[in-house]
N, C-alpha and C positions, 0 to 999 in steps of 0.2 A: 517685198524684201524683208529679211529679218531686221529687228530693230538695231542690232549692232551695225548693220550696213546703212540702215535708214539714218541714224544719227550722224553719219559722216556725209552722206550724199543729199541730206536735206539742207546742208550749208552751201549756198549758191557761189558760183564763180562770179566775180564782179564783172557786170555787163560792160562797164565803161572801158576797163583796162585788160580784162582777162586775169586779174590777180586771183590766185587760188586761195589765198588768205584774205579773209574779209577786211576791207579797208577800215581804218579808224577815222570816221568823219568827225573830227574834233572842231566843231563849229556850233555857234550858237544860233545863227539864223541862215537863211538861204535867199539868194537873189531871185526875184520873180520877173517874168517877162512883162506882166501887166497886173494891176490889182486882181488877186484872186486867180490868176494864171501862173502855175508853177509846176514843178516836176514831182509833186506830191509831198513836198516838205516846205514848211513855212518858218517854224521856230523849233528848236531842239527840245523844249519842254513838251511840246505836243507830239513831236515825232522826229526821229533821227535815224538815218539809214542803218548804222551799225546796231543800234538798239533793236531796230525792226527785224534784223536778221535773227537776232537771239529770240525775239518774241515769236516769230514764225517757227523757229526751230522747236521750242518747247511746246508750242501749240500742236505741231505736227507729231511729236513723240508722245504726247498725252492724248491724241486723237480728240482734240477739242475744236472750238469754234474760233477763238482768239486768245492770244497771250499777251502778257504785260510784264515788263521788266522794271523793278523798283530799286531804290537805293539800298534797301536791306530787306531781310525777311520780315522784320517787325513793320516796316513800312507797307509791305505787301498785306499783312494782317490788318493793319490799320485801315487801309483802303477797302478791304472786304467787309470789315465791321461797319463801315459807314454805309453799307446797304441797308442797315437797319435803322429804326427810328425809335423815339421815346415810347416806352411801354412794351417793346418787344423783348422776347427772352430767347437766350441761346442755351442750348444743351451742349456742354462741353465735356470732352473726355476727362474723367477724374485725374488720371496720372499725367497731367499736362506739364508742358515746358514752363519754367518758372517765369520767364518773360511774359507769356500769355496770361498766366494767373494774374500777374500784376496789372496787365493791361485790362483785362476784363473786370477785375475786382476794384482797382483804384482809379481807372480812367472812364471806361464807358458805364459803370455803374452810376457815376455822377451825372450822366446824361439820361438816366432812366432806362438803361438796357441792362437787364439782369442776367447773370450767368448762373446756371445750375450745373454743378459737376456730378457726372454720373459714370458709373463703371460701365462703359459702352461695350466691354468685352462680353457682357451678358445681354443679349438682345431683349430678353424679357424686362430688364431694368430700363432699357431705352424706351420701350413701349409704355411702361408704367409712368415714366417721368415726363411724358409729353403733356402740356398744358395748352389752353386755348391761345396763349400768347407765344408759344414756341414757334419761332419763325426760322431758326437755323440750328442744325446739328453740327457740331464741330468734332471731327475725328482726327486723331493721330494714330496711325496703325502701320508699324509698331509704334508704342509710345516711348518717350524718353524720360527717365532712364530704365524703367522696368520692363519695357518691351512687351507690353500687353498687346494682344491682337484683337482687333474688332472685325466682325463679319460685314464687310462693306455692302456686298450685294443684298443681304437680308435687311440691313438698316436703311439702305436706299429704298426698299419697297415700302418700309414703314414711313419714311419721309415723304414719298410721293402720295401715299394714301392720305396723309394729313397736310399736303400742300406745304411742305417745309423744305428749305434749301439744305442740301447736304454738302458740306465742306470737308475736304480730306487733305490733311498735311501729308504730302508724300516725300518728304525730305529724306527720311531714312532709307527708302527703297529706290527712289528715282523711277522714271518710267521704264528703265531697263529691267527692273525686278517686279514692278507692280503698276498696273494701269488702272487707277480708280474710275475713269470716266466710262469705259465700257461696263463697269460694275454698277454704275448708277450715280456717281458723284456729279454734282452741278458745277463745283468749283474745286480746284486743285491748287494747293500752295506749296512752294518750295523755298527753303532757305538755300539758295544756289551758292551760298558761302561754303556749304558742305561738300557733298560728293560731286555735284555737278561741276563746279569750278575745280574742286579737288586738290588745290595745292596750298591752302591756307594763305592766300594772298588777295582775296577778294571779299568784299561784303556786298551781297546782292540777294534780291528776292524776286520770285516769279510767281505769277498767277495765270492759270488757265481757266476759261469758262466754257460752258457748253451751248451758249445761245446768244443771239444778237442782242437781246434785251439786257442780259447781264454784261455783255461786252460794252454796250453804250454807257451803262451805269459806271462801270469801272474806268473806262476812258475818261469820263467826265471827272471822277474822283481823282484819278492820277494827275490830270492836267491842271485841275484847280489847286490841288494841294502841292504839286510840284515835286513829289517824291520819286523822281525818275532815276534810272541808273545811267551813269555817265558812259560815253562811247568807249573809253579805255576799259572800264570794268566790264562792259558788254563784250568787248573783244576778248578779254582774258577768260570770261566764262565760256564763250564759244569755243576758245582753244582748249579749255579744260574738258568740254564735252566730247571733243574729238577722241580723247583717250579714255573715256568713261568706262567702255566695255572691258578693256584690258585691266584697268585699276580695279574696278569693282569685283571682277571675277577673283582676282588674287586676294583681295581683302576679304571677300566672303569665304573663300577656301581657308584662309588663315583663321578667321573668327570661329568657324566650325571646329578646327583643331584645338583652339585655345579653349573654347567652351567645354569641349569634351574633356580636356585635361583638368580644367578647374573643377568640373563636377565630381572628379575622383580625389581632390585634394582634401586632406583632413582638416585644414583650416577654414575651409569654405563651407558656409551654410547653404546658400542657395545660388544657383546660376540662373540668370535671366537671358534666355536666348531662345527665340522661337524654333530654331533648327533642332533642338533637343526634343526627343519624344516624350520627355517628362513635362514639357511646357504645356499649360492648361489648354491653350488653343492652337497646339501644333498642327492639328488637322485642318484648321482654318488657313493657317499660314501656308501650309502645303498646297492648298486649293487656289488661293488668290495671289501667291508670290512665286516667282521663278527661282529665286534663292532666298536665303533667310537674313541677309544683310551683314554688315560689318561692324555693328555695335553689339558689345557684350557687357553685361553688368553682372556683378556678383556681390554677395554680402558675406560677412565673416561671423563665425560662431561667437556667441555672446553679444553680438551687435553692439560693438563698442566704437565710439567715434575716434578715440585716441589710437586704437589699433589700426583702424582704416588710414588715418593720417600717417601713421608710421610706415605703413605699406607704400602709400603713394609717394612719400618722400624718398623711398629707397630704390625705385626703379631707375634704370639708366637708359635704356632704349625708349621706354614709354615715357614721354615728357609730360610733366604736370602742367595742364593748360586747359582752358575752357574751350568749347567748340569741339567739332568732330568732322570726320569725313576726308581729311587730308591723306597724303601718301605717307607721311610719317606717323607712327603710332603715338597716341596721346592717352592720358588718362585724367580722371576728374573725380573729385569727391562731391557729389551733388549736394549733400547736406550743408556743407560749408563753402560751396562755390556756386554752381549754376541755380540750385534750388534753395539758396539760404534765405531768401526773402518770402518763402512760403511758410506760413505758420506751422509749428511742429505738430499740432493736432491734425491739420490737413494732410501733412506728409504721412503721418502714420495711418490716417484713414485711406489714403491712396496707395498704401502698400510700399512706401519707400523707406527701407531700413536706414538707421543712422550710419551703419557701416557700409553702406552700398558704394561700391567702386565702379565707375563706368569706364570701359575701355573702348577707345576709338582705334580700331586695328588697322594698320597700314599695310604696305606692300613689302616689308621686310621678309626675311626667311622666318617661317613659323617657328622653327626650333629655337631660333635665337630669341624670339619674343617669349616663348615658354620659358626658357631658361632665365630670362630677366624677370618674369613674374615669380619663379621659383626662388631665386635668390632674395627677392623682396619679401616673400611670405616667410622665408627661412628666418627673417629677422625677428619673427615672433617667437622663435625658439620653441616651436611646436613638435614634440616628438611624434613619430608616426602613430596614428591610432589614438592620440590623446586629444582632449579638448584644449583650447587656448587659455592662456593665463591673461586675465584682464589687465591691461596696463593702466596704471593710475597716474 
């Protein structure tokens, strides 16, 4: 089956009642016939029928060995990081999400786990950065918000040669656009809050692993820490996944139209979108992705924070909010919002401009979205062919 069909028919009909919608098993515990004799469920922290459907679903879509559903994307990341021990090092993508930077630098560093941030879009830099203590390579491809692309297959070969775990955050693509496990990933992470659930009404995280050994460790970490997804949030995520193919196809189409339009606008300095042929690793994205995603970022000429804030405050259809992946279009100014806790020198080093604006493209009409951006950029009073006036 094609994956668009698979994602629907991997969701089982309820065996007990024939319900076509997965039942919400809102229970903390399960009655046992005798000590240790049960129907596969004992206590919902360890296992829950609704959560299990979601875990099996994401495992099937990512072609893995086992899946796990967590209370948030950050909880999922935390459980994966606990596979490491004191003295281990992690090589992390340089242009990383702000929350991950904080977790790696301000939490796990206290426990003796060091993070080295590397431009993983350059495979030679990945190879050069490996140390005897490197135990994990952490990729986001595309990255958030500058949408760098890493060659997952090439990096997986390097990781296997050095006995290093390869983790890929596949949030921006979902398994519909990219499947890192056949490319060599050991662990895949999703913030299901984003495209998978798709309606900005869920906080959820998912992990898929490629082996029984990793599954046993993750299952232990999840059960002991208790960072599980509730049955209702699991049901909402399953329901969201049912329409993922329709939503994402429209969002990707809109994103390409918007990125193309932005690239020709006189107020725009750079457009970050792997679907454009001008993108540094467009050829890699074309090889490992089915489409180019629905996140578009761009920076303004003169790279001025105040101009960027003026633009994000002026849109009407694009709502100013953190997060992405929902059906309604949103935008964000990373420097003062999602990435504000990353030191300025690190933001500069990772290629994040002060004026960068991130667009989460929804399912509205593309022409309406472009017109909304046009009227917002027009607030900068930029004559055609002229450079912007820096607002003080």
